[in-house]
N, C-alpha and C positions, 0 to 999 in steps of 0.2 A: 504494499500500500504506499509506503514511504517513497518507493521507487516511482510509482505512478504520479505522486504529487511532485516529485523532482522533475519528471518529464513535462508535466503541465506547466510548472514554473519556468522551465527552459523555453518552452514554446511561447509563453507569454512574453518573456524577455526578448526573444527573436522578433516577435510581432511588433513589440514596442520600438525596437530598433529600426525596422522598416518604416513604421508609421512616423517615427521621429525624423528620418531621412526625408520622407515625402513632405512632411510639414516644413522642414527647413528649405526644401526646394521651392515650395509654394511661397514661403515668406520671401525668399531671395528674388523670385520672379515678380512677386507683388511689389517689392521695393523698387525693382528695376523698371516696372511699368507704371509706377505711381504717376498720376497726372495725365495718363493717356485716356482720352475720352472714348470709351467703348460703348456708350449708350446706344449707338446706332445698331449694334448687333443684338438681335433678340436672343433670349435664353431658350435653347431648344427644349421641347417637351421631355420630361423625365429627368432633367438636370435641375437640381435644387438651387435656388437663389442663395448665395452665400458671399459674404465679403471676402472669404478666403479662396473662393473659386477663381480660376483663371478663365478669362473669356475663351470660349471654345474656338473662335476663329484665330486668336493669338496662339492658343495651344497647338492648333493644327499647323499654323504657319511656322512656329518654332520647331515643331516636329519634323516638318519637311526640310527646313534649313539644317536641322541636326542630321537628318538622313543624308543630305547633300554633303555636309561636312565630313561624314564618315565613309563616303564612297571611295573606292580604291583609285578612281581616276583623278581625284583631287581638283576637278574643275568646279567652278561655281555654276549654279543653275541660272538660266535666263529667267527674266521676270515672267515670260510667257509660260515656260515649263512650271515654274513655281505656282503661278495662278491656276494652271490646269490641275496640277497634283494636289494643291490645297483646296481646290474647288471654290476659289474666291475670285470674283470678278476683278479684272485688272485695275479698275478705278479704286475699288476698296483695298486691293492689295497695296497699291501705292500709298494710300493713307496709313495703313497699318505699318508699312515699312518705314514711312517718315517718322511715325511715333516710336518705333523700335530703334531707329537710328538715333533719335534724340535721347532715348534711354541708354544708348551705348551698347545695345545688343547686336546690331547688325550694321553692315556697310552696304551701300547701294552704289553701283557704278553705272552711269549712263553715257552712251556715246552721242555724237552729234545728231544722229538720226532718231534719238529717243529710245533706242533699244538698250536694254540694260541687264544687269545680273545683280544678285545679292548673295551675301555670305555672312555667317556669324563672326562677330569679333571674338577675341579671347575671352572677354567677359561673357558674351553670349554663349560660347562653348561651355563655360563653367556653369552657367545657369541651366543650360540644357542637359549637361551631364548630371546635375543634381536632380533635375526634373524627370528625365527619361532614363537615366542610368546609362551604363556603357553599351548596352545592347540596342539602344535606340528606342524610339517611341513605340508605344503599343499601338495597335490598330485604332486609329482615331475616327 
């Protein structure tokens, strides 16, 4: 019986460590995105309103940028590819990227024709590593 209690305590300790790591990632992302006006993005059904929750569009966008950062090719993704993969219209994508750039999470490079690409900064990589872990984002 004492052995079963020991196993239960160890499982609780492991779960609290995972929970604490996720809470820290959410706090770090919240701090980085403070001041970003995300009111235009509706909260999807089934997702609870919470001051601790990351906007789903920002989470998806960061997840895609994290995936791009961890690709073996090392190339940045074009804004068109990022828009398509994140399922965010280009106009909204540009607004989100502007806010994330101001927060220091991403860089955006545009050429003279208006075509561009985006990548995570070192700080953005750190936030995404905390948020998604080293294996990358879960299916969003």
